[in-house]
N, C-alpha and C positions, 0 to 999 in steps of 0.2 A: 357630881361635884362638875363646874363649867371646862371647858377644851383647856385654856389657858393652863389653868391649876394644876388638870392630869399631866399635858403635858410636864410641866416642870417638875409633877412629882418622880414621871419617868427618870424624866432626865437626871433628876437628882440619884437615882439608883443604879443608871448610869456611870456618873460619873464616881459613888461611891463604893461599885462590885465591878466593876471595871466591863469593858465590852463583850471581851471573853467568855465571863461568869453568865452576862444577860443571854449573851445568844447559847449558851449549856442551858442557861433553865427554861429557854422558848422554846428547848427543843424536849425537854423535862415533861414544860408544861400538856407539850401536842401527843405526847405519849399517855397520861393523865386522863386528856379528852377523850384516847382512841378509850384507852381503858372502861372510862366509863360509860362510852353509848354500844359498849361490847357488855356491859353490865344491863343497861336494859331492855336486851333479848333473853338475859338467863333471868330474870326477873317475874317470879310470880302469879303476882294480884295488890290492887291495890296502896299498902302504904306501901308494901319493897317499892310496886311500880312508880307513886309518886317518890320517893326518896333517890330512884335511879337517876327520874328527869334530873330532880333540883340539883344532883352531881352531874350529867354533862350538864346544868346551865353554870354552875358554877367555875366547870372549868372549861367553859366555852368565854366568859368574861376575863378568866387567866392568862387566856389563850393571847384574844385582843388586845389582853395591856401588854403581852412582849409581844406581839406584830405591831403595837406601833412600836415600840422600841427598835426592834429591828429594822421599822423605816427611819426613825432615828438612825439607830446604827449605821447604817448602809445610806442616809442623805434619799429616802425615797418618799416620794409624798404620796397619797391618799391618791389624786389625784393619779398620778402617772401611772400609775397600779391601775385606774378607774379605764384612763385611754388604752392602754397592753389588754385589758380584759375584751370593750367592748373592739380589737381589734384583731384579735386572735379569734374572735368567736361568733 
């Protein structure tokens, strides 16, 4: 999906559900990513590991979408975050 189209979709979700709900959803998605990450360590072999990795990738995509929404809600740009990381690190 093109960047502008994706941004418009994320902004529609903020408008439809409200910023507080989307902030809560960001926390939920991050918790789901943490849980998926922990499951990889418990996965035994083959298909189970592959499924666990697939779940982590899916949750990473969900978290990325929520991060993009948080940037919009808090009026922060990707470039601003990059500058901050470079300055601190």
